[in-house]
Each structure stands twice: as structure tokens, then as C-alpha cells.
BADO-697051 format. One record per residue (C-alpha): residue number from 1; x, y, z negated. Coordinates in Angstrom, 1 decimal. Each point is the difference from the previous one (the first is absolute). Layout:
NUM,X,Y,Z;
...
***
This chain:
1,-9.5,-60.2,4.0;
2,0.4,0.4,-3.7;
3,-0.8,-3.7,-0.6;
4,2.5,-1.0,2.7;
5,2.7,2.2,-1.6;
6,-0.6,-1.5,-3.4;
7,0.1,-3.6,1.4;
8,3.3,0.7,1.8;
9,1.4,1.6,-3.1;
10,-1.0,-3.0,-2.1;
11,1.8,-2.4,2.4;
12,3.1,2.0,1.0;
13,1.2,0.7,-3.6;
14,0.5,-3.7,-1.1;
15,1.5,-1.0,3.3;
16,2.5,2.9,-0.4;
17,0.8,-1.4,-3.4;
18,0.7,-3.4,1.6;
19,2.5,1.5,2.4;
20,1.6,2.1,-2.8;
21,0.4,-3.1,-2.1;
22,1.4,-2.1,2.9;
23,2.6,2.7,0.7;
24,1.2,0.1,-3.6;
25,0.0,-3.8,-0.1;
26,2.5,-0.2,2.9;
27,2.4,2.5,-1.6;
28,-1.3,3.5,0.8;
29,0.3,2.5,-2.9;
30,-3.4,1.4,-1.1;
31,1.0,3.7,0.4;
32,1.3,-0.6,3.5;
33,-3.3,-1.8,1.0;
34,-1.8,3.1,-1.3;
35,2.2,2.5,1.8;
36,0.1,-1.8,3.4;
37,-3.8,-0.3,0.0;
38,-0.4,3.7,-0.5;
39,2.8,0.8,2.4;
40,-1.5,-2.1,2.9;
41,-3.4,1.5,-0.6;
42,1.5,3.5,0.1;
43,1.4,-0.7,3.4;
44,-3.3,-1.1,1.3;
45,-1.6,3.1,-1.4;
46,2.1,2.3,2.2;
47,-2.5,-0.5,2.9;
48,-3.2,1.1,-1.7;
49,1.9,2.7,-1.9;
50,0.6,1.9,3.2;
51,-3.6,1.1,0.3;
52,-0.2,1.3,-3.6;
53,0.4,3.7,-0.8;
54,2.1,-0.5,-3.1;
55,0.6,3.7,-0.7;
56,-3.8,0.6,-0.3;
57,-0.2,-2.4,-3.0;
58,-0.3,1.7,-3.4;
59,2.6,-0.1,-2.7;
60,-2.2,-2.2,-2.1;
61,0.3,-2.7,2.6;
62,3.8,0.0,-0.2;
63,0.0,0.0,-3.8;
64,-2.3,-3.0,-0.2;
65,1.9,-1.7,2.8;
66,3.2,0.2,-2.0;
67,-1.8,-1.6,-3.0;
68,-1.5,-2.7,2.3;
69,3.5,-0.8,1.3;
70,1.6,-0.2,-3.4;
71,-2.8,-2.1,-1.7;
72,-0.4,-2.2,3.2;
73,3.8,-0.8,0.2;
74,0.1,-0.9,-3.7;
75,-3.2,-2.0,0.1;
76,0.9,-2.0,3.1;
77,3.5,-0.5,-1.3;
78,-1.3,-1.5,-3.3;
79,-2.5,-2.1,1.9;
80,2.6,-1.7,2.3;
81,2.2,-0.5,-3.1;
82,-2.9,-1.7,-1.8;
83,-0.8,-2.2,3.0;
84,3.7,-1.2,0.1;
85,-0.5,-2.1,-3.1;
86,-3.7,0.0,-0.9;
87,-2.9,-2.1,1.4;
88,-2.1,1.7,2.6;
89,-3.1,-1.8,-1.5;
90,0.7,1.7,-3.3;
91,1.2,3.4,1.1;
92,-2.9,0.5,2.4;
93,-2.7,-0.3,-2.7;
94,2.0,2.2,-2.4;
95,-0.3,2.7,2.6;
96,-3.7,0.2,-0.9;
97,1.0,2.3,-2.8;
98,0.8,2.6,2.6;
99,-3.6,0.9,0.2;
100,0.1,0.7,-3.7;
101,3.1,2.2,0.3;
102,-1.6,1.6,3.1;
103,-3.1,0.9,-2.0;
104,2.1,1.6,-2.7;
105,2.1,2.0,2.5;
106,-3.2,0.9,1.9;
107,-1.5,1.3,-3.2;
108,3.0,2.3,-0.7;
109,0.7,1.2,3.5;
110,-3.2,-0.4,2.1;
111,-2.7,0.3,-2.6;
112,-1.5,-3.4,0.8;
113,-1.4,-1.3,-3.3;
114,-1.3,-3.5,-0.7;
115,-3.3,-1.0,-1.7;
116,-1.1,-3.2,-1.7;
117,0.6,-2.1,3.1;
118,3.5,1.2,0.2;
119,0.7,-0.9,-3.6;
120,-1.6,-3.4,0.5;
121,2.1,-0.6,3.1;
122,3.2,0.8,-2.0;
123,-1.0,-2.6,-2.7;
124,-0.6,-2.7,2.7;
125,3.4,0.7,1.6;
126,1.7,-0.5,-3.4;
127,-2.0,-3.2,-0.6;
128,0.8,-1.4,3.4;
129,3.7,0.7,-0.3;
130,0.0,-2.3,-3.1;
131,-0.6,-3.1,2.3;
132,2.5,1.2,2.6;
133,2.8,0.8,-2.4;
134,-0.7,-3.0,-2.2;
135,1.5,-2.1,2.8;
136,3.4,1.5,-0.6;
137,2.6,-1.5,-2.4;
138,-0.6,2.8,-2.5;
139,-3.8,-0.3,0.2;
140,-2.2,3.1,-0.6;
141,2.2,1.7,-2.7;
142,2.3,2.9,-0.6;
143,2.9,-2.3,0.9;
144,-1.2,0.1,3.5;
145,1.0,3.7,0.2;
146,3.6,-1.1,-0.5;
147,-0.1,-1.9,3.4;
148,1.8,2.2,2.5;
149,-2.3,-0.7,2.9;
150,-3.1,1.1,-2.1;
151,1.8,3.1,-1.1;
152,1.0,0.9,3.5;
153,-3.6,-0.7,1.2;
154,-1.5,2.2,-2.7;
155,2.3,2.9,0.9;
156,-0.8,-0.5,3.7;
157,-3.7,0.1,-0.8;
158,0.2,3.2,-2.0;
159,2.1,1.8,2.6;
160,-2.3,-1.2,2.8;
161,-3.1,1.0,-1.8;
162,1.3,3.5,-0.6;
163,1.3,0.2,3.5;
164,-3.5,-0.8,1.3;
165,-1.4,3.1,-1.7;
166,2.7,2.2,1.7;
167,-0.7,-1.7,3.3;
168,-3.6,1.0,-0.3;
169,1.2,3.6,-0.6;
170,2.1,0.0,3.2;
171,-2.9,-1.4,2.0;
172,-2.2,2.9,-1.3;
173,2.6,2.4,1.2;
174,0.4,-1.6,3.4;
175,-1.3,-3.4,1.5;
176,0.6,-3.7,-0.6;
177,2.5,-0.2,2.9;
178,2.0,3.1,-1.1;
179,0.0,-1.3,-3.5;
180,1.2,-3.4,1.2;
181,2.9,1.6,1.9;
182,1.1,2.0,-3.0;
183,-0.3,-3.1,-2.1;
184,2.4,-1.8,2.2;
185,2.5,2.8,0.3;
186,0.2,1.1,-3.6;
187,-0.1,-3.7,-1.1;
188,3.0,-0.6,2.2;
189,1.8,3.0,-1.5;
190,-0.5,-0.9,-3.6;
191,0.6,-3.7,0.5;
192,3.3,0.8,1.8;
193,1.1,2.1,-3.0;
194,-0.9,-2.8,-2.4;
195,1.4,-2.8,2.1;
196,3.3,1.3,1.2;
197,1.2,1.3,-3.3;
198,1.3,-3.6,-0.5;
199,3.0,-1.3,1.8;
200,-1.4,-3.5,0.4;
201,-3.0,1.4,2.0;
202,2.2,2.0,2.3;
203,2.2,-3.0,0.7;
204,-2.9,-2.4,0.7;
205,-2.0,2.4,2.2;
206,1.5,-1.1,3.3;
207,-0.5,-3.7,-0.9;
208,-3.8,0.5,-0.1;
209,-0.2,0.3,3.8;
210,0.1,-3.7,0.9;
211,-2.5,-1.7,2.3;
212,-1.5,-2.0,-2.9;
213,-0.5,3.0,-2.2;
214,-1.1,2.4,2.8;
215,-2.9,-2.3,0.8;
216,-1.3,0.2,-3.6;
217,0.7,3.7,-0.1;
218,-2.1,0.5,3.1;
219,-2.9,-1.8,-1.6;
220,0.5,1.9,-3.3;
221,0.0,3.4,1.7;
222,-3.1,-0.9,1.9;
223,-1.8,-1.1,-3.2;
224,1.2,3.0,-2.0;
225,-0.9,2.5,2.7;
226,-3.5,-1.6,0.4;
227,-0.4,0.0,-3.7;
228,0.8,3.7,-0.5;
229,-2.0,1.2,3.0;
230,-3.1,-1.8,-1.2;
231,0.7,1.1,-3.5;
232,0.1,3.7,1.1;
233,-3.2,-0.4,2.0;
234,-1.8,-1.6,-2.9;
235,1.2,2.8,-2.4;
236,-1.4,2.5,2.4;
237,-3.4,-1.6,-0.2;
238,-0.3,-0.8,-3.7;
239,1.4,0.8,-3.5;
240,3.4,-1.5,-0.9;
241,-1.5,-2.1,-2.8;
242,-2.6,-1.6,2.2;
243,2.6,-0.8,2.7;
244,2.5,-1.5,-2.3;
245,-2.7,-2.2,-1.5;
246,-1.0,-1.3,3.4;
247,3.6,-0.7,0.9;
248,0.2,-2.4,-2.9;
249,-1.8,-2.6,2.1;
250,3.5,-0.6,1.4;
251,0.9,-1.8,-3.2;
252,-1.8,-3.1,1.2;
253,1.9,0.1,3.2;
254,3.3,0.3,-1.9;
255,-0.8,-3.1,-2.0;
256,-0.7,-2.0,3.2;
257,3.2,1.3,1.6;
258,2.1,-0.8,-3.1;
259,-1.2,-3.6,0.3;
260,0.4,-0.2,3.7;
261,3.5,1.5,0.4;
262,1.6,-0.5,-3.4;
263,-1.7,-3.1,-1.4;
264,-1.1,1.9,-3.2;
265,-2.0,-2.0,-2.5;
266,-3.1,0.4,-2.3;
267,-1.9,1.4,2.9;
268,-3.5,-0.8,-1.2;
269,0.5,1.7,-3.4;
270,1.6,3.0,1.7;
271,-2.9,0.2,2.4;
272,-2.6,-0.1,-2.8;
273,1.8,2.8,-1.8;
274,0.4,2.0,3.2;
275,-3.7,-0.2,0.8;
276,-0.8,1.4,-3.5;
277,2.5,2.8,0.7;
278,-1.5,0.7,3.4;
279,-3.5,0.2,-1.5;
280,1.4,2.5,-2.5;
281,1.5,2.0,2.8;
282,-3.2,-0.1,2.0;
283,-1.9,1.3,-3.0;
284,2.3,3.0,-0.1;
285,-1.3,0.8,3.5;
286,-3.4,0.7,-1.7;
287,1.5,3.1,-1.7;
288,-2.4,2.3,1.8;
***
């Protein structure tokens, strides 16, 4: 089951990115895409939530659930904003740095420390990113950090990596399914606060529910729900750093989807760099 969960997680994440990018391409505001995804998932969660004894859960669960909701809403919001203008085939591989951030967060909060394989994996991720980022106009340089889509993606990655550690904590206090439900509810709460603080988002909210957009939202909700459920199950079975490293195999899928749906270029060079980054991520799996 763990191998199936990892496979589904690897496939569902880049497909979710495709639908997020498609929605922003046809005029949806990134924060609205983020909120509506959480909101629809929260509605579906009402059914399994009936069988949960919520009052029996410890205070630690609720504290970490609040943190998961906050960091998740921020991370996903930045991710959709990055996808609005950035190339999927570039932003996907950049996400490989999440395993590095996850390792650092895991060291501080979970006591999961790397050895020489973890350090070697980090070096390979940096080397591989050279080939991927060298396909951009700014090349592999500090100027690249001035590109808004890269900045948004880095913030999304940092928030998501920290969120992953807190998700692991909620799972330890409950179960993958209960953690998933709280992820949806608190994510919807914080994304609503962030989204509807702006008048433009309140005005456009009703316009999102058209037949064209609802079809994409349905596919997006399915992919995000599947992604988070399989993520939670994987976190229950293995350390966060290992899981995040395995998930980086989705970078190769992202490059292919970027070419297929958005006609992005320099695919061979990006693929070569992504393979190096994936090897680095896999090496991090050898931590123990």
C-alpha cells in the first residue's frame, strides 16, 4: 500500500498544478483558486467527520492543526500565484528543494538528523537545479531570485515543508484521515481570511462558479484531495524527510505536463537537471 500511495502522490501533485495554472490562465485569481479548493474539500469532509469523536482529541492536535491550516493556506496560495506566470517545467523541479527544507525542519522539530548521504543529496539537488534554472532568461544567478514566480515558488516550498512537519504531528495525535479533515477545515478558514480581506476577491467569488471553471475545479479538488490523503498515509509510514524526497519524482511528471499542456521549451535540459535533483532527493532517503 505504501508504494501505491507514493505513486498516486507523485502523479496527483503535478496534475493538480496543471488545473491550478489553467484556472489562473482563464482569469481566476490565485487566492480564490486556493480558497475554493479548500472550501469544496471541506464540504466533502462533513461525511467522514460524523464518525470522529472530536472532543476526545488532545489539545496538541488542535494546536498543530491551527499551524497546519495557516502554513498550508499560505503555501498553497503562493504556489498558485507562482503557477499563474511561471513555467510548470521550471517550478516543478525547484520544488525538489522542499526535501532540503523538510530535513532542516525535521531536525529542529522531529529530531530526524541526516548523515553523509543526506548531505550528498543536498549537493546533487543544488547541482541539478543549475541545469533547470539555466533555461530561464536570468540563468542560474542571483538575478533569478528577482523573478516573481521563483520568489512565490520558494515561499510556497518553505511554507509547505514546514507544514509537512506539523501534519506529521497531527497524524501522531490522531490518524491520517482525521488529520486530512482538519487540514481541509483549517486550510479553508485561514485561506478565507487571507482571500476575502481584498475587495476584488469578494467581487469575483460568484463569477468562479461557471460550467467551464467548475469542471476544472472538480478535477483540481479530486487531485488535491488524493494528493493530501496519500501524503498523510505516507507520513504515517515513514519520516517526513524520506517522504518528501520520494515525492520529488513528480518533478519529471511536471516537466512532461508543462510541455504537453503549455508548450514549454528546453525540455531535455530541464529533464537532465531534474533527474540529477531526483537522484539527490533519493539519496536523502538513505538517511537511516
